[in-house]
C-alpha positions in Angstrom: 0.0 0.0 0.0 1.0 3.6 -0.4 -0.5 5.3 2.7 2.7 4.5 4.6 2.8 7.3 7.1 5.9 7.2 9.2 6.9 3.8 7.9 9.4 5.4 5.6 12.3 4.5 7.9 15.0 2.0 8.4 15.4 -0.7 10.9 14.5 -4.3 10.9 16.3 -5.6 14.1 14.6 -6.9 17.1 14.0 -4.6 20.1 14.2 -7.7 22.3 17.6 -9.0 21.2 16.9 -10.9 18.0 17.9 -9.9 14.4 16.1 -10.0 11.2 12.7 -9.5 12.9 12.9 -12.7 14.9 12.0 -11.9 18.5 14.3 -13.1 21.3 12.0 -14.1 24.0 13.4 -12.7 27.3 12.4 -14.9 30.3 9.9 -13.1 32.5 11.8 -14.2 35.7 14.9 -12.3 34.5 12.9 -9.1 34.1 11.2 -9.6 37.4 14.6 -9.7 39.0 15.2 -6.2 37.6 12.1 -5.0 39.3 10.0 -4.4 36.2 6.5 -5.8 36.0 3.4 -4.8 34.2 -0.3 -4.9 35.3 -3.3 -6.9 34.4 -5.5 -3.9 34.0 -8.5 -2.5 35.8 -10.1 -4.9 38.3 -9.0 -8.1 36.5 -10.7 -7.0 33.2 -10.5 -9.4 30.3 -10.7 -8.7 26.5 -13.7 -9.7 24.6 -13.0 -12.5 22.1 -15.4 -13.2 19.3 -16.5 -16.8 19.2 -15.6 -17.5 22.9 -18.1 -19.1 25.1 -19.3 -17.3 28.2 -16.7 -17.4 30.9 -13.9 -17.7 28.3 -12.6 -14.1 27.9 -8.9 -13.6 27.1 -6.8 -12.4 30.0 -3.4 -10.9 29.1 -0.4 -11.9 31.0 1.5 -9.1 32.9 3.9 -7.0 30.8 7.5 -7.4 31.8 9.3 -4.2 30.7 13.0 -4.3 30.3 15.9 -3.0 28.3 15.5 -2.6 24.5 18.2 -3.9 22.1 19.2 -3.2 18.5 17.1 0.0 18.1 17.7 2.2 15.0 19.7 5.4 15.5 18.2 8.8 15.4 16.0 9.1 18.5 16.5 9.4 22.2 19.2 7.4 23.9 18.4 3.6 23.8 18.5 3.5 27.6 15.5 5.9 27.7 13.3 3.2 26.2 11.7 0.1 27.7 10.5 -2.9 25.7 8.1 -5.7 26.4 6.1 -8.4 24.6 2.3 -8.7 24.8 0.9 -12.2 24.6 -2.3 -12.3 22.5 -4.3 -15.1 20.8 -3.2 -16.0 17.3 -6.9 -16.5 16.4 -9.4 -14.5 18.5 -12.1 -17.1 17.7 -10.0 -19.5 19.7 -8.9 -17.5 22.7 -7.5 -20.6 24.5 -5.6 -21.8 21.5 -2.2 -20.8 20.1 -0.8 -17.4 21.1 1.7 -15.0 19.6 3.8 -12.1 20.8 3.3 -8.4 20.0 6.4 -6.3 20.6 6.0 -3.0 22.5 8.2 0.0 23.3 7.6 2.9 25.6 9.0 6.1 27.0 7.7 6.7 30.5 6.0 10.1 31.4 8.5 12.6 32.7 6.0 14.3 35.0 5.0 11.3 37.0 3.0 13.3 39.5 0.6 14.5 36.8 0.6 11.3 34.6 -2.6 10.8 32.6 -1.9 7.2 31.5 -0.6 5.6 28.3 -0.8 7.0 24.8 -0.5 4.3 22.1 0.8 5.2 18.7 0.6 3.6 15.3 2.6 5.4 12.7 1.1 3.9 9.5 1.8 1.3 6.9 0.3 -1.1 6.8 3.5 -3.0 7.5 5.5 -0.3 9.2 7.4 -1.1 12.4 6.1 1.1 15.1 9.1 0.3 17.2 11.6 1.4 14.6 9.6 4.6 13.7 9.3 5.5 17.4 12.9 4.8 18.4 14.3 6.2 15.2 13.1 9.7 15.7 9.3 10.0 16.0 9.5 9.9 19.8 11.3 13.2 19.9 8.4 14.9 18.2 6.0 14.2 21.1 8.0 15.6 24.0 5.1 17.7 25.3 2.8 14.8 25.2 5.5 12.7 26.9 5.4 14.9 30.0 2.1 13.4 31.2 1.7 10.2 29.1 3.7 7.0 28.8 4.3 7.0 25.1 3.8 3.5 23.7 4.3 2.1 20.3 4.3 -1.4 18.8 4.9 -3.7 15.9 1.5 -4.9 14.8 1.0 -8.6 14.2 2.9 -9.7 11.1 5.3 -6.8 11.3 9.0 -6.6 12.4 9.3 -8.2 15.8 5.7 -9.5 16.1 5.5 -12.9 14.3 6.7 -11.3 11.0 5.4 -12.6 7.7 7.9 -13.2 5.0 7.2 -13.6 1.3 10.6 -13.2 -0.6 14.3 -12.8 0.0 16.3 -9.6 -0.6 17.6 -10.5 -4.1 14.1 -11.4 -5.3 12.7 -8.1 -4.0 15.4 -6.2 -5.9 14.4 -8.0 -9.1 10.6 -7.5 -8.6 10.8 -3.8 -7.6 12.9 -3.0 -10.7 10.3 -4.6 -13.0 7.9 -2.5 -15.1 4.7 -1.8 -13.0 2.9 0.0 -15.8 3.0 -2.5 -18.7 2.8 -1.2 -22.3 2.7 -4.5 -24.1 1.8 -8.2 -23.7 5.2 -9.4 -22.5 5.5 -6.7 -19.8 1.9 -7.5 -18.7 2.7 -11.2 -18.5 5.9 -10.5 -16.5 4.0 -8.3 -14.0 1.2 -10.8 -13.5 3.8 -13.6 -13.1 5.5 -11.5 -10.4 2.2 -11.1 -8.6 1.6 -14.9 -8.6 5.2 -15.5 -7.4 4.7 -13.0 -4.5 1.4 -14.7 -3.4 3.0 -18.1 -3.6 6.0 -17.0 -1.6 3.7 -15.5 1.2 1.7 -18.8 1.3 4.8 -21.0 1.4 6.8 -18.9 4.0 4.0 -17.6 6.2 0.8 -19.4 5.3 -0.1 -20.2 8.9 0.0 -16.5 9.8 -1.8 -15.0 6.8 -5.3 -15.6 8.1 -4.5 -13.7 11.3 -2.7 -10.5 10.3 -5.8 -8.3 9.3 -6.8 -5.0 10.7 -9.7 -6.4 12.8 -7.3 -8.8 14.7 -4.8 -5.9 15.2 -7.6 -3.8 16.6 -8.4 -6.6 19.1 -4.7 -6.6 20.0 -5.1 -2.9 20.9 -7.8 -3.8 23.5 -5.6 -6.5 25.0 -2.8 -4.0 25.1 -5.1 -1.5 26.8 -5.9 -4.0 29.6 -2.2 -5.0 30.0 -1.2 -1.4 30.3 -3.7 -0.9 33.1 -6.0 1.5 31.2 -9.7 1.7 31.5 -9.9 3.4 28.1 -7.5 3.5 25.2 -5.8 6.8 24.4 -4.6 6.5 20.9 -2.8 8.5 18.2 -2.8 7.0 14.7 -1.3 8.2 11.5 -2.3 7.1 7.9 -3.1 3.4 8.0 -3.1 3.9 11.8 -6.3 5.9 11.3 -8.0 2.8 9.8 -6.8 0.7 12.7 -8.0 3.3 15.2 -11.3 3.6 13.5 -11.7 -0.2 13.6 -10.9 -0.2 17.3 -13.6 2.5 17.9 -16.1 0.5 15.9 -15.4 -2.7 17.9 -15.0 -1.1 21.3 -16.8 2.4 21.3 -17.2 2.4 25.1 -13.4 1.8 25.6 -12.3 4.8 23.4 -10.3 7.4 25.3 -8.7 10.5 23.8 -8.1 9.5 20.2 -6.5 11.4 17.3 -6.5 10.1 13.7 -4.1 12.0 11.5 -4.0 11.5 7.7 -7.4 9.8 7.6 -8.3 6.8 5.5 -11.8 6.5 4.1 -12.7 3.0 5.1 -15.7 2.9 2.8 -13.7 2.8 -0.5 -13.1 -0.4 -2.5 -9.5 -0.8 -3.7 -10.1 0.4 -7.2 -11.6 3.7 -6.0 -9.0 3.9 -3.2 -6.1 3.6 -5.6 -7.7 6.0 -8.2 -8.2 8.7 -5.6 -4.7 8.1 -4.3 -3.3 8.5 -7.8 -5.1 11.8 -8.1 -3.6 12.9 -4.7 -0.1 12.2 -5.9 -0.7 14.0 -9.2 -2.0 17.0 -7.3 1.0 16.9 -5.0 3.3 16.7 -8.1 1.7 19.9 -9.3 2.3 21.6 -6.0 5.9 20.4 -6.1 6.1 21.8 -9.6 5.0 25.3 -8.5 7.6 25.2 -5.7 10.4 24.0 -8.1 9.7 26.7 -10.6 10.4 29.3 -7.9 13.9 27.8 -7.1 16.4 29.8 -9.2 19.2 28.5 -7.0 18.4 25.0 -8.2 17.8 26.0 -11.8 19.9 29.1 -12.9 18.0 31.7 -14.8 14.8 29.6 -14.3 12.5 32.5 -15.0 14.3 33.4 -18.1 13.8 29.9 -19.3 10.1 30.1 -18.6 10.1 27.3 -16.0 6.5 26.8 -14.8 4.6 24.3 -12.8 3.5 22.5 -15.9 7.0 22.4 -17.3 8.3 20.8 -14.1 5.5 18.1 -14.2 6.3 17.5 -17.9 9.9 17.1 -17.2 9.1 14.5 -14.5 6.8 12.6 -16.8 9.4 12.7 -19.6 12.1 11.4 -17.4 10.0 8.5 -16.2 8.9 7.7 -19.7 12.5 7.6 -20.9 13.4 5.2 -18.1 10.9 2.7 -19.4 13.2 1.9 -22.3 16.5 3.2 -21.1 17.4 2.7 -17.3 20.2 4.9 -16.1 23.2 4.0 -13.9 23.6 4.8 -10.2 26.6 4.7 -7.8 25.6 1.2 -6.9 25.4 -1.9 -9.1 21.7 -1.3 -9.7 20.2 0.7 -12.4 17.3 3.2 -12.0 14.3 1.7 -13.9 11.0 3.4 -14.6 9.3 1.7 -11.6 12.1 2.6 -9.2 12.2 6.1 -10.5 8.5 6.5 -10.1 8.8 5.2 -6.5 11.5 7.7 -5.8 9.3 10.6 -7.0 6.5 9.3 -4.9 8.7 9.3 -1.8 9.8 12.9 -2.5 6.1 14.0 -2.5 5.4 12.6 1.0 6.8 15.7 2.7 7.6 19.3 1.7 10.9 18.9 3.6 12.0 16.3 1.0 11.2 18.5 -2.0 14.7 20.0 -2.3 16.2 16.5 -2.4 13.6 15.4 -5.0 14.3 18.4 -7.2 18.0 17.6 -7.0 17.3 14.0 -7.8 15.3 14.8 -10.9 18.0 17.1 -12.3 20.6 14.6 -11.5 18.6 11.8 -13.3 18.1 14.1 -16.3 21.9 14.3 -16.6 22.1 10.5 -16.6 22.7 9.6 -12.9 19.9 7.9 -10.9 21.6 7.7 -7.5 19.4 10.0 -5.5 16.1 8.8 -7.0 17.2 5.3 -6.2 18.0 6.2 -2.7 14.5 7.8 -2.3 12.9 4.6 -3.7 14.9 2.5 -1.3 13.6 4.6 1.6 10.0 3.9 0.5 10.6 0.2 0.3 12.8 0.1 3.4 15.9 -1.2 1.8 19.1 -0.6 3.6 22.4 0.3 1.9 23.7 -3.3 2.4 20.8 -4.6 0.4 18.6 -5.9 3.2 14.9 -5.2 3.4 12.7 -5.1 6.4 9.6 -7.1 6.1 7.6 -4.0 5.3 6.7 -5.1 1.7 5.7 -8.6 2.9 3.6 -7.3 5.8 2.0 -4.5 3.8 0.5 -6.8 1.2 -0.4 -9.5 3.7 -2.2 -7.1 6.1 -4.1 -5.3 3.3 -5.2 -8.5 1.6 -6.4 -9.9 5.0 -8.3 -6.7 5.6 -10.2 -6.4 2.3 -12.3 -9.0 0.4 -12.0 -7.7 -3.2 -10.0 -9.7 -5.7 -9.7 -8.0 -9.1 -9.0 -9.5 -12.5 -6.9 -8.3 -15.5 -10.2 -7.4 -17.2 -11.2 -5.2 -14.2 -7.9 -3.3 -14.5 -8.2 -2.8 -18.2 -11.7 -1.4 -17.7 -10.4 1.0 -15.0 -7.2 2.2 -16.7 -8.7 5.2 -18.6 -10.1 6.6 -15.4 -6.8 6.1 -13.6 -4.8 7.7 -16.4 -7.2 10.7 -16.3 -6.8 11.0 -12.6 -3.0 10.8 -12.9 -1.1 10.6 -16.2 2.1 10.0 -14.3 1.1 7.6 -11.5 -2.3 6.3 -12.6 -1.3 3.2 -14.6 0.9 1.8 -11.9 -1.7 2.3 -9.2 -4.3 0.7 -11.4 -2.3 -2.5 -11.6 -1.7 -2.3 -7.8 -5.4 -3.1 -7.4 -4.5 -6.7 -8.4 -2.2 -7.1 -5.5 -4.6 -9.5 -3.7 -5.6 -11.5 -6.7 -5.1 -15.2 -6.0 -4.5 -14.5 -2.3 -4.8 -17.8 -0.3 -6.9 -16.2 2.5 -10.3 -14.5 2.2 -10.2 -10.9 3.4 -12.4 -9.5 6.1 -15.9 -8.9 4.7 -16.7 -5.3 3.9 -18.4 -3.6 6.8 -19.5 -0.1 7.7 -17.3 1.4 10.5 -19.1 3.5 13.0 -18.6 4.2 16.7 -21.9 4.9 18.4 -21.5 6.1 21.9 -17.8 6.9 21.5 -16.4 10.2 22.9 -15.1 12.9 20.4 -12.5 11.5 18.0 -10.3 14.1 16.4 -9.8 13.4 12.7 -7.2 15.4 10.8 -6.9 16.0 7.1 -4.2 17.9 5.2 -5.4 19.6 2.0 -2.1 18.8 0.3 -1.8 15.2 1.4 -0.8 12.9 -1.5 -1.3 9.5 0.1 -4.5 10.0 2.1 -6.3 12.7 0.1 -8.1 15.4 2.2 -11.6 14.3 1.3 -11.0 11.1 3.2 -10.8 13.0 6.5 -14.4 14.5 6.5 -15.6 11.1 5.2 -14.1 9.2 8.2 -15.2 11.8 10.7 -18.8 11.4 9.5 -18.6 7.6 9.4 -17.5 7.5 13.0 -20.4 9.6 14.2 -18.4 11.3 16.9 -15.6 12.6 14.6 -14.3 16.1 15.0 -12.7 17.4 11.8 -9.5 19.4 12.0 -8.0 20.7 8.8 -4.4 21.8 7.8 -4.2 23.8 4.6 -0.7 22.6 3.9 1.5 20.1 2.1 2.7 16.6 2.8 1.3 13.4 4.3 -0.5 13.8 7.7 -0.3 17.0 9.7 1.0 16.9 13.3 4.5 15.9 12.4 4.8 18.8 9.9 5.4 20.9 13.0 2.5 23.2 12.3 1.9 25.1 15.6 -1.8 25.4 15.1 -2.3 21.7 14.6 0.0 20.8 17.4 -1.7 23.2 19.9 -5.1 21.8 19.0 -4.0 18.2 19.4 -2.0 18.7 22.5 -4.8 20.6 24.2 -7.2 17.7 23.5 -4.8 14.9 24.6 -3.4 16.7 27.6 -6.6 18.5 28.8 -9.5 16.7 27.2 -10.8 19.7 25.2 -11.3 18.8 21.5 -11.1 21.5 18.9 -14.3 23.0 17.5 -15.5 20.8 14.6 -14.3 22.2 11.3 -11.3 24.1 12.7 -8.8 25.1 10.0 -5.1 25.7 10.4 -2.9 27.4 7.9 
């Protein structure tokens, strides 16, 4: 999926001592010897489990917090963090059956005397490691909230350190990602469809037993077990991008357990995949135009730009021309890999996620026009979470697996062919690739969760934030989600980039902080510039 949120990050090592996403299970007794022990939750509360008989609720084991290991650089000192593993049912219809571990990380509130409780984060994806995102720099952006909250993040089931799914090795991912994703002829189409079948087969062979259990509904139920294990009567939650879908699903399942909740970079959960990808394509095309307006005003990057008549449309045309040329003539980089059309397109997409990346994107485009694809390839690698040594996290594996477990639609080649004109109209640059993305779940060995309306009757105010310049979760999705929930409070940023709070906009941060710290939501319809 392409609503990655904060998942554009590195990482891939276990916070509990393992490597390559394989958790090292620290003995509870050893952590108890260090004097760290969690709580069951309020008054012996147990999480509801669908399909369980009366008297068979799931009761989480205590959380044993201890030192974290192998965290990515960039955030607070590793010793500031604590890590633990939450035991949850693998299958919530069988609460007394097999279990699995969900890896957690936290920073304890600095003002313990005025502590409110725990604030749980999901930074997006699907497939992004919440531990890597949090420890790698995101935690530093929530210092004010961290005065009165224990800040908690986690790797959702199927991701990173939480029973990760795997579908392919690093070399195979390199090959697949370099392939043409907007086929122009029969042979390219056949290759793309063959790649899709191989990915599905790899997921089934390597992680078949996990695939039925990694969907958004199961992850939302994990949140309620987490709430109880953290000792909270209600879940205080801050979700970004895909994390808004997860948070909305939680509110739908447990409206009476919703605490102070913020959903930033909202996903419209009512859309089928074809419409979802088409609206996302339009969002990236619109963001490319905004980038073009900015680039045309950068004389330092383009000497005598105004004399050359550089305009927004000219910049967009240059990007389209560059990507089209890569279709038949990839260009070299400072690695052994070439920049192909699909990798170049991914690099451009990455650069549109944040206005802070626009200077690097503009430099990358000009460099590629001169025959060097190094920077665009680096941007592409950031999106797909490939490290310089060639190792990928399991983001790609988990992203597809979670999405396909969460949606029931399975499209055919004929469906895509019928939809292609509308996709190309929505985005001449990105439309064809995103149209073919709608077949990602075709042939998936597990049926996705049946489509259902998400609403949260009886829930307290849920702040839903939309950014008018958001490429990945277009702004119109925010008022749609706020209305679906019923108790949604819409907060708008007239800005650029994916999501809003982490742009640093003072108006957005003040509104969110006031709500989370003092319980006063913004007025519905509040706009920030």
